[in-house]
Structure formats: C-alpha cells, structure tokens
C-alpha positions as CSV (number, residue, x, y, z in Angstrom):
1,M,9.6,19.4,-17.7
2,S,12.2,22.1,-18.3
3,D,15.0,20.6,-16.2
4,P,14.8,16.8,-15.9
5,R,18.0,16.8,-13.8
6,R,16.5,19.0,-11.1
7,W,13.4,16.7,-10.9
8,A,15.7,13.7,-10.8
9,E,17.6,15.1,-7.8
10,A,14.4,16.1,-6.1
11,V,13.5,12.5,-5.4
12,L,16.9,11.5,-3.8
13,L,17.5,11.2,-0.1
14,P,21.2,10.4,0.4
15,G,23.0,9.8,3.6
16,F,26.4,11.3,4.3
17,A,29.3,10.8,6.7
18,G,30.1,13.0,9.7
19,T,28.3,15.3,12.1
20,T,28.5,18.3,9.8
21,A,27.3,18.6,6.3
22,P,29.9,18.3,3.5
23,D,30.1,21.2,1.0
24,W,28.9,19.0,-1.9
25,L,25.7,18.2,0.0
26,L,24.9,21.9,0.9
27,R,25.4,22.9,-2.8
28,R,23.1,20.1,-4.0
29,L,20.4,21.0,-1.4
30,A,20.5,24.6,-2.6
31,G,20.1,23.3,-6.1
32,G,17.1,21.1,-5.5
33,L,18.2,17.8,-3.9
34,G,15.2,16.2,-2.2
35,G,16.8,16.0,1.2
36,V,18.9,13.7,3.5
37,V,18.6,10.7,5.8
38,L,20.4,10.9,9.1
39,F,22.1,7.9,10.7
40,G,23.9,7.3,14.0
41,R,27.2,8.4,12.4
42,N,25.6,11.9,12.0
43,V,24.6,12.2,15.7
44,V,26.3,13.5,18.8
45,D,23.2,14.8,20.8
46,D,19.9,16.5,20.2
47,E,21.5,20.0,20.2
48,Q,24.0,19.0,17.5
49,V,21.3,17.4,15.4
50,A,19.1,20.5,15.6
51,A,22.0,22.7,14.6
52,L,22.8,20.3,11.7
53,T,19.3,20.3,10.4
54,A,19.0,24.1,10.7
55,G,22.2,24.4,8.7
56,L,20.8,22.1,6.0
57,R,17.5,24.0,6.0
58,A,19.3,27.3,5.5
59,E,20.2,26.1,2.0
60,R,16.5,25.5,1.2
61,E,13.6,25.6,3.6
62,D,11.5,22.7,2.3
63,I,14.1,19.9,2.3
64,V,13.2,16.4,3.6
65,V,15.1,15.4,6.7
66,G,14.6,11.7,7.4
67,I,15.9,9.5,10.2
68,D,15.6,5.8,11.2
69,E,14.4,6.3,14.8
70,E,12.3,3.3,15.7
71,G,13.1,3.4,19.4
72,G,14.2,0.2,21.2
73,D,17.0,-1.6,19.4
74,V,17.0,0.6,16.4
75,T,17.9,4.1,17.5
76,R,19.9,7.0,16.0
77,L,19.4,9.8,18.5
78,D,20.4,7.5,21.4
79,V,23.1,5.5,19.6
80,A,25.6,6.3,22.4
81,T,23.3,5.5,25.3
82,G,20.5,3.2,24.3
83,S,17.0,4.3,23.5
84,F,14.8,6.4,25.9
85,V,11.8,4.4,24.8
86,P,11.2,0.6,24.5
87,G,10.9,-0.9,21.0
88,P,7.7,-2.0,19.2
89,L,7.7,-5.6,20.5
90,A,7.8,-4.3,24.0
91,L,5.0,-1.9,23.3
92,G,3.0,-4.7,21.8
93,A,3.7,-6.8,24.9
94,A,2.5,-4.0,27.2
95,G,-0.7,-4.3,25.3
96,D,-2.0,-0.7,25.6
97,P,-2.3,1.2,22.3
98,E,-2.9,4.5,24.2
99,L,0.5,4.0,25.8
100,T,2.0,3.4,22.4
101,T,0.4,6.7,21.2
102,S,2.0,8.5,24.1
103,V,5.4,7.0,23.5
104,A,5.3,7.8,19.8
105,A,4.2,11.4,20.6
106,A,7.1,11.8,22.9
107,L,9.4,10.6,20.1
108,G,7.7,12.8,17.6
109,E,8.1,15.9,19.8
110,R,11.8,15.1,20.2
111,L,12.3,14.6,16.5
112,A,10.4,17.8,15.7
113,A,12.7,19.7,18.0
114,C,15.7,18.2,16.2
115,G,14.4,19.4,12.9
116,V,13.4,16.0,11.4
117,T,10.5,16.0,9.0
118,V,10.0,12.2,8.4
119,N,10.7,9.3,10.7
120,L,11.3,5.9,8.9
121,A,9.1,4.1,11.4
122,P,7.0,2.3,12.5
123,C,7.7,-1.2,11.3
124,A,4.3,-2.6,10.2
125,D,6.0,-5.9,9.8
126,L,5.0,-8.9,11.9
127,T,7.3,-11.2,13.8
128,L,6.5,-14.4,11.9
129,A,9.5,-16.6,11.3
130,P,11.6,-17.8,14.3
131,E,14.7,-17.6,12.2
132,D,13.9,-14.1,10.9
133,P,17.3,-12.3,11.0
134,I,16.3,-8.7,10.8
135,I,12.8,-7.8,12.1
136,G,12.3,-9.5,15.5
137,V,11.8,-6.9,18.2
138,R,11.2,-4.2,15.6
139,A,7.6,-5.4,15.1
140,F,4.7,-5.0,17.4
141,G,4.0,-8.8,17.5
142,S,3.0,-11.7,15.4
143,D,-0.8,-11.4,15.5
144,P,-2.0,-9.0,12.8
145,A,-5.2,-8.2,14.7
146,A,-3.2,-7.3,17.9
147,A,-0.3,-5.5,16.1
148,A,-2.5,-3.3,13.8
149,P,-3.9,-1.1,16.6
150,H,-0.3,-0.4,17.8
151,V,0.9,0.5,14.3
152,A,-2.1,2.9,14.0
153,A,-1.4,4.3,17.5
154,Y,2.2,4.9,16.7
155,V,1.4,6.7,13.5
156,T,-1.1,8.9,15.3
157,G,1.3,9.8,18.1
158,L,4.3,10.4,15.9
159,Q,2.4,12.7,13.5
160,K,0.9,14.8,16.3
161,Y,4.0,17.1,16.1
162,G,4.1,17.3,12.3
163,V,6.7,14.6,11.8
164,A,5.6,12.2,9.1
165,A,5.5,8.5,10.0
166,C,6.6,5.9,7.4
167,A,5.1,2.4,7.8
168,K,7.6,-0.2,6.6
169,H,8.7,-2.6,5.0
170,F,5.8,-3.2,2.5
171,P,4.4,-5.8,2.0
172,G,5.9,-7.1,5.3
173,H,9.4,-8.6,6.0
174,G,8.5,-10.8,9.0
175,A,8.1,-14.1,7.1
176,A,11.4,-13.7,5.3
177,T,14.3,-15.9,6.5
178,E,17.0,-13.8,4.8
179,D,18.1,-10.3,5.4
180,S,17.4,-8.0,2.5
181,H,20.5,-5.9,3.4
182,V,22.6,-8.7,1.9
183,A,20.3,-11.1,0.0
184,L,17.0,-11.1,-1.9
185,P,14.3,-12.7,0.3
186,V,11.3,-14.5,-1.3
187,L,8.2,-14.4,0.8
188,P,6.5,-17.8,1.1
189,R,3.1,-16.1,0.7
190,T,0.3,-15.9,-1.8
191,P,-1.4,-12.6,-2.3
192,E,-4.4,-13.9,-0.4
193,E,-2.3,-14.9,2.5
194,L,-0.6,-11.5,2.5
195,A,-4.0,-9.8,2.5
196,S,-5.2,-11.7,5.6
197,V,-1.9,-11.4,7.6
198,E,1.0,-9.0,6.5
199,L,-1.1,-6.3,4.9
200,V,-3.4,-5.9,7.9
201,P,-1.1,-3.6,9.9
202,F,-0.3,-1.6,6.7
203,A,-4.0,-1.1,6.1
204,A,-4.3,0.2,9.7
205,A,-1.5,2.6,9.2
206,I,-3.1,3.9,6.0
207,Q,-6.5,4.3,7.8
208,A,-4.7,6.3,10.6
209,G,-3.4,8.7,7.9
210,V,0.2,7.6,7.6
211,R,2.0,10.0,5.3
212,A,4.6,7.6,3.9
213,V,5.1,3.9,3.3
214,M,8.5,2.3,2.8
215,S,8.9,-0.5,0.3
216,G,10.7,-3.7,1.2
217,H,13.1,-5.5,-1.1
218,L,10.9,-8.6,-1.0
219,V,9.7,-10.9,-3.7
220,V,6.2,-12.3,-3.9
221,R,6.2,-14.8,-6.7
222,E,2.7,-14.2,-7.9
223,W,3.6,-10.5,-8.4
224,G,6.5,-11.4,-10.5
225,Q,10.2,-12.0,-10.0
226,E,11.1,-8.4,-9.0
227,P,11.1,-7.3,-5.4
228,A,8.4,-4.9,-4.2
229,T,10.7,-1.8,-4.4
230,V,10.9,-2.2,-8.2
231,N,7.6,-4.0,-8.7
232,R,4.6,-2.1,-10.2
233,T,2.1,-4.7,-9.1
234,A,3.3,-4.2,-5.5
235,L,3.5,-0.4,-5.3
236,T,0.9,0.8,-7.9
237,D,-1.7,-2.0,-8.1
238,V,-1.7,-3.3,-4.5
239,L,-0.4,-0.4,-2.3
240,R,-2.1,2.4,-4.1
241,G,-4.9,0.6,-5.9
242,E,-6.1,-2.1,-3.4
243,L,-5.1,-0.4,-0.1
244,G,-5.8,3.2,-1.3
245,F,-2.6,4.8,-0.1
246,T,-2.2,8.3,-1.5
247,G,1.0,9.5,0.4
248,A,4.7,9.2,-0.5
249,V,6.3,5.8,-1.2
250,I,9.9,5.8,0.1
251,T,12.3,3.0,-0.9
252,D,14.4,1.1,1.6
253,A,18.1,1.9,0.9
254,L,18.8,1.1,-2.8
255,E,22.4,0.1,-2.1
256,M,21.1,-2.9,-0.2
257,G,22.1,-6.2,-1.8
258,A,18.6,-7.3,-2.5
259,V,18.1,-4.6,-5.1
260,S,21.4,-3.1,-6.4
261,G,23.0,-6.5,-6.2
262,A,20.2,-8.3,-8.0
263,Y,19.5,-5.7,-10.6
264,G,22.9,-4.0,-11.1
265,R,23.9,-3.6,-14.7
266,H,26.7,-1.1,-15.3
267,D,25.5,0.9,-12.3
268,G,23.3,-1.0,-9.8
269,L,22.2,2.1,-8.0
270,G,21.1,4.0,-11.1
271,D,19.3,1.0,-12.6
272,A,17.5,0.3,-9.3
273,A,16.5,4.0,-9.0
274,V,14.9,4.0,-12.4
275,R,13.1,0.7,-11.8
276,A,11.8,1.9,-8.5
277,L,10.4,5.2,-9.9
278,A,8.8,3.4,-12.8
279,A,7.2,0.9,-10.4
280,G,5.6,3.8,-8.4
281,A,8.2,4.7,-5.7
282,D,8.6,8.4,-5.0
283,A,11.5,9.1,-2.6
284,L,14.7,7.1,-3.1
285,C,16.9,6.4,0.0
286,V,20.6,6.0,-1.0
287,G,22.1,6.1,2.5
288,G,25.5,4.5,2.3
289,A,28.3,6.1,4.3
290,A,30.5,6.2,1.2
291,F,27.9,8.3,-0.7
292,D,29.4,11.3,-2.4
293,A,28.7,13.8,-5.2
294,S,30.0,11.5,-7.9
295,T,27.6,8.7,-6.9
296,L,24.8,11.3,-6.9
297,D,25.8,12.3,-10.4
298,R,25.6,8.7,-11.6
299,I,22.1,8.1,-10.2
300,T,20.8,11.4,-11.5
301,A,22.2,10.8,-14.9
302,A,20.6,7.3,-15.0
303,I,17.2,8.8,-14.2
304,V,17.6,11.6,-16.8
305,D,18.6,9.1,-19.4
306,A,15.6,6.9,-18.6
307,V,13.3,9.8,-19.2
308,A,15.0,10.7,-22.5
309,E,14.8,7.1,-23.7
310,G,11.1,6.7,-22.7
311,R,11.8,4.1,-20.0
312,L,10.5,6.5,-17.3
313,S,7.7,9.0,-18.1
314,A,8.3,12.7,-17.3
315,D,4.9,12.8,-15.6
316,R,5.8,9.9,-13.2
317,L,9.1,11.6,-12.3
318,A,7.3,14.9,-11.6
319,D,4.7,13.1,-9.5
320,A,7.4,11.4,-7.5
321,A,9.2,14.7,-6.9
322,A,6.0,16.3,-5.7
323,R,5.2,13.5,-3.3
324,T,8.8,13.6,-2.0
325,A,8.5,17.4,-1.4
326,S,5.3,16.8,0.6
327,L,7.5,15.2,3.3
328,G,9.6,18.4,3.6
329,T,7.1,20.4,5.5
330,S,8.8,21.8,8.6
331,P,7.4,20.0,11.7
332,A,5.7,21.9,14.5
333,T,7.9,24.1,16.5
334,A,9.0,22.1,19.6
335,P,11.6,23.3,22.1
336,L,14.7,21.1,22.7
337,R,14.4,19.6,26.2
338,P,16.6,17.3,28.2
339,V,15.8,13.6,27.3
340,D,13.2,12.4,29.8
341,R,13.1,8.6,30.3
342,T,10.1,8.6,32.6
343,L,7.4,7.6,30.1
344,G,9.8,5.1,28.4
345,L,10.5,3.5,31.8
346,E,6.7,3.3,32.5
347,A,6.2,1.5,29.2
348,A,9.2,-0.8,29.7
349,R,7.9,-1.9,33.1
350,A,4.5,-2.6,31.7
351,A,6.1,-4.8,29.0
352,L,8.1,-7.1,31.4
353,R,7.0,-10.7,31.3
354,I,7.9,-12.6,34.5
355,T,8.2,-16.4,34.6
356,G,8.6,-18.1,38.0
357,K,10.0,-15.9,40.8
358,P,13.2,-14.2,39.7
359,A,14.7,-12.8,42.9
360,L,18.3,-12.0,44.0
361,A,19.7,-13.8,47.1
362,G,22.5,-11.2,47.3
363,A,24.8,-9.2,45.1
364,P,24.8,-11.1,41.7
365,L,27.2,-12.1,39.1
366,V,25.6,-10.7,35.9
367,V,26.7,-12.4,32.7
368,D,25.9,-10.4,29.5
369,V,26.2,-12.8,26.6
370,R,27.0,-10.6,23.6
371,T,26.0,-11.5,20.1
372,D,26.3,-9.2,17.0
373,P,23.5,-6.8,16.6
374,T,21.5,-6.7,13.3
375,I,22.7,-4.5,10.5
376,A,19.6,-2.3,11.1
377,A,20.4,-1.8,14.7
378,G,24.2,-1.5,14.6
379,P,26.4,-1.3,17.6
380,M,25.2,0.5,20.7
381,P,25.3,0.0,24.5
382,W,23.6,-3.2,25.7
383,G,23.6,-5.3,28.8
384,L,22.3,-5.5,32.3
385,G,25.5,-5.5,34.2
386,S,26.0,-1.7,34.3
387,H,22.5,-1.2,35.5
388,L,22.6,-3.8,38.3
389,S,26.1,-2.6,39.3
390,E,24.5,0.8,39.9
391,L,21.5,-0.5,41.8
392,V,23.0,-3.4,43.8
393,P,26.4,-2.7,45.5
394,G,28.8,-5.5,45.1
395,T,27.4,-6.7,41.7
396,R,30.0,-8.2,39.4
397,A,29.4,-7.5,35.7
398,L,30.9,-9.9,33.2
399,T,30.6,-9.5,29.4
400,V,31.2,-12.8,27.6
401,G,30.8,-14.4,24.2
402,P,29.0,-17.7,23.6
403,A,32.4,-19.6,23.7
404,D,33.1,-18.5,27.3
405,A,31.0,-21.0,29.3
406,E,34.0,-22.4,31.2
407,K,34.9,-18.9,32.4
408,V,31.4,-18.4,33.7
409,L,31.3,-21.8,35.3
410,A,34.5,-21.0,37.1
411,E,33.0,-17.9,38.7
412,A,29.4,-18.8,39.2
413,G,29.8,-21.1,42.2
414,S,31.1,-18.2,44.4
415,W,28.1,-16.0,43.9
416,P,24.7,-16.2,45.8
417,S,22.9,-15.2,42.6
418,V,23.7,-15.4,38.9
419,V,21.9,-13.5,36.2
420,V,22.4,-14.5,32.5
421,V,21.4,-12.0,29.9
422,T,20.8,-12.9,26.2
423,R,19.6,-11.4,23.0
424,E,17.4,-13.8,20.9
425,A,19.2,-16.8,22.2
426,H,16.9,-19.0,20.1
427,R,18.5,-17.7,16.9
428,H,22.1,-18.4,17.9
429,P,23.1,-22.1,18.2
430,A,26.3,-21.1,20.1
431,V,24.2,-19.2,22.7
432,R,21.9,-22.2,23.1
433,D,25.0,-24.4,23.7
434,F,26.3,-21.9,26.2
435,L,23.1,-22.1,28.2
436,D,23.1,-25.9,28.0
437,R,26.6,-25.9,29.5
438,L,25.3,-23.7,32.4
439,S,22.5,-26.2,33.2
440,T,24.1,-27.0,36.6
441,V,24.1,-23.3,37.6
442,D,21.0,-21.9,39.4
443,Y,20.7,-18.7,37.4
444,I,18.0,-16.2,36.5
445,R,17.6,-15.7,32.8
446,V,16.9,-12.3,31.2
447,E,16.0,-12.3,27.5
448,T,16.0,-8.9,25.7
449,G,14.9,-10.0,22.2
450,V,12.2,-12.1,20.8
451,P,11.7,-14.6,23.6
452,G,11.8,-17.9,21.7
453,P,10.7,-21.0,23.7
454,V,10.0,-20.4,27.4
455,S,10.1,-23.1,30.0
456,A,8.8,-22.8,33.5
457,D,11.7,-24.6,35.1
458,R,13.9,-21.5,35.5
459,P,13.0,-18.0,36.7
460,R,13.1,-15.6,33.8
461,I,12.4,-12.0,32.8
462,D,11.6,-11.1,29.2
463,T,12.0,-7.4,28.3
464,F,11.1,-7.7,24.5
465,S,13.7,-4.9,23.9
466,G,17.3,-4.0,24.4
467,S,16.6,-0.3,25.0
468,Y,18.2,1.6,27.9
469,V,14.8,1.8,29.6
470,S,14.0,-1.9,29.1
471,L,17.3,-3.0,30.6
472,R,16.7,-0.5,33.4
473,A,13.2,-1.9,34.1
474,A,14.6,-5.4,34.4
475,A,17.4,-4.3,36.7
476,E,14.9,-2.4,38.9
477,Y,12.7,-5.5,39.2
478,L,15.6,-7.6,40.4
479,A,17.0,-4.9,42.7
C-alpha cells in the first residue's frame, strides 16, 4: 500500500452542512475521499440535489453518494413536504410485496435522477418492543416471515435503477428499548433467537442481492461486549460467514453515542473507525452537521496509525476501500420528473386499517396532537388538519400538545365531528392521559404510527405512517 492515507480516506462517507459543497469537501473528493451522505439539511428540491451531486461527481466520477431516504416518516428528499410514498410499516400493512417493489422502484428512479448511488434503506429491522424508541413505523412489521418478502421486494425495486440498497440495522434494532443515537442498547437475544427472528429479513435481503448492509450499534452478549459495528463476530463470522453476504458493510453513523461515546479514548471517532474496520466494516458513515476537514484529518490519522502499529492490517483496509468504491457506480440515467404521488397514494390507501365506522357528521374540528419526532426522522410537516381543511370547507385545524386537553374540551362541544390525530400514543404517557381526558368527547381517532392497543369502542383509522400520502389517504377517507 503506497499511500495508506489515501486508502483511509477512501472508506469515509462524511456529511456536511448546507445545500452547496464546501471547498474542503471538493478538495478531498478529488484526492480520493470515498464519498458523502446527504441529509435533509442538504436538500431544497430534486433539481438542486441533482446539481449538487453533479458538482461533487465533477471532482471524481466514482464517488459514493448516499442518502437516508426510507420513505414515510424518514425522508430527506421530501423533508419540506412529507414523503411521496408511505413508510415500510404501511407497506407491510398493505400486504402486497409487488406493490412494495413498485414503490421502491419509483423511489429508486427518483434517487437515480438525483445522482444518488446508495440509499441507506430498507430497514430490515422488525417492530418487536412496544417501547422501542427509534424503529417503529420504519420496519415492515413484527412477523419475520411476513416482513422478509417486503424487505426483498424493496431491495429488488430500489436496485432496478442502479441505486444500491442497504439493509439495516444488522443484526436488528427492533427489540432494543434504547435509542443507539444516544445510548448503547443490549439486545435481549441469544444467537439462536436472532437466527429465527431478527436475521430472517436480512437473509431475505441478501438472497435478493442487496449490495450493502448497515451495521447497528447493538450488543449481543454472547458475541461479546462490543456492539455489532465494532464486533468481528457480528460482521465477519455471522454476516459474512453464516449469512454469506459479499457486498459492502456500511456503519451506522460513528458519532452516535452508542459507539463513539462508549469507545472514545482520546478521539472517539478515530477509535471507533479503526475498531469498525478491523471488525469487518467497509464504509464508515460520519455524518454529523459539524463535520469539517479537521475532523476528517483526525479520523484519517487514526486509521493510518493503526495500520502502522499493526492494529489494522493493510489488506483489510484495502479490501474495505474496494468494497466502498463498489457503491460509487453511477446509477442508471433517469430523467428528473415532477414528483408524482399517485402510486404512493394508492399504497397509502391500501394500508389504511379501519375500526368501526369513522364518518364525519359535518365540518370537523381536527386536533393534531404533536409529539417530538424521532432523531432519525427529524422535524417535517405532520398532521391531518391541513389536508381536511382543503377537502372539507369549514374544517377547524388545531395543533396542540399533550398538556392542552382543556383547550380541546372547550372547543369540542361546538363541532358536529371531532378528529383526534396522534403519533404512537401508546409510547407517550402524556398523550394517553390527554386521550383519557377526552373520554367524554365523541371523536374519531387517527393514529399515524405503530398502532398500539386498539379497542372497538371508538371509530378509528390507522395509517401506519406519517407520510404526506398516508395523511392524505386518511383525509380522503373521511372527506
């Protein structure tokens, strides 16, 4: 290896701030930096993203351009409007893998037109723990046998246009009760339990030809005390050895508390980068908004030092660089088109679960009960009020917090219909209390997240997604 520094930079996929590329990033791409990961902070619209990626690729044609575009509640391209397709849980609820393939293909075509080479999706996780704080609607369901065909269908559809899919978060985040963005979750699972449940959708993704798998910052005690991202048993023995995966392993963001916090020495990111590469990871996501050239220098130096000291083999680093580069293949040429929500609406309508007979008796009072989105989703438009206001003249849209029950009670009596909209109410004690205080109001409930307990004593619509199209589908049903 003539230039260890160049190989070290070739495995890095940093994020950056702003809707244009900073000069330091352009210089490093020209010099061999692996690529970038785009976030909502980098997006205005499709035309701007296409121009941005073209400018990045002008520095070097084979760079990796990644994005976290799951659809549904986790969207980057539609961060300003809400997603044009429903999320995975809604697709699982619709129950048609062919429809999932079509939705993923529409997403793949759009990403290809924007110049993206790898999409950090789908979630092959399962929705397993009611108190799970981070996966929820991002998974296709809780039953591995039912979810696995949708994971495979998503991979097939997305990769139709040359955009690599990335199944995440290996070995499966759904049973965790802590968020790895801020803590180090320990999965209450044996390897045998994982093999029969969590690993089933990952095996389906691999069988479908998924080109990348993302590691999760998750501890399985029988694999040791280190999370999967920096655990050789997880990445080399199980993922590559037992499951037969031959593509690129991408880490979840290394600045997340579960890894850099737990394993930080003098430099948490550099130490985590070396450990991940030694364990079998290839491409390293380091996506923080504050990322800059000096941080890149520190990580690169840590990797180069590890090779010089024998803690990381030169061959392992070269292999990781080659696998990372395999994700930089330019996607199929696809023209930019206006965003079309037709297919997404079809899927969102198919996903609706109706309990009782929710029907408006007149222009409604719509109460959108806001709770903080997950870190993965971030802030974006949510709520039914704007949709019903457009479809039913005279609608009153009210956005409240869980502490505003008295405000709602004061208004509810003067409306012929009341619609209360929540997002995973079962996870928020304050929202459950809010609903209890409204027990005297005859309202229709609309739940946009994981449904939680459902009783038949109140009319209800479950959308399984907070996407634009899922909210629209619910509004259309009521209107």
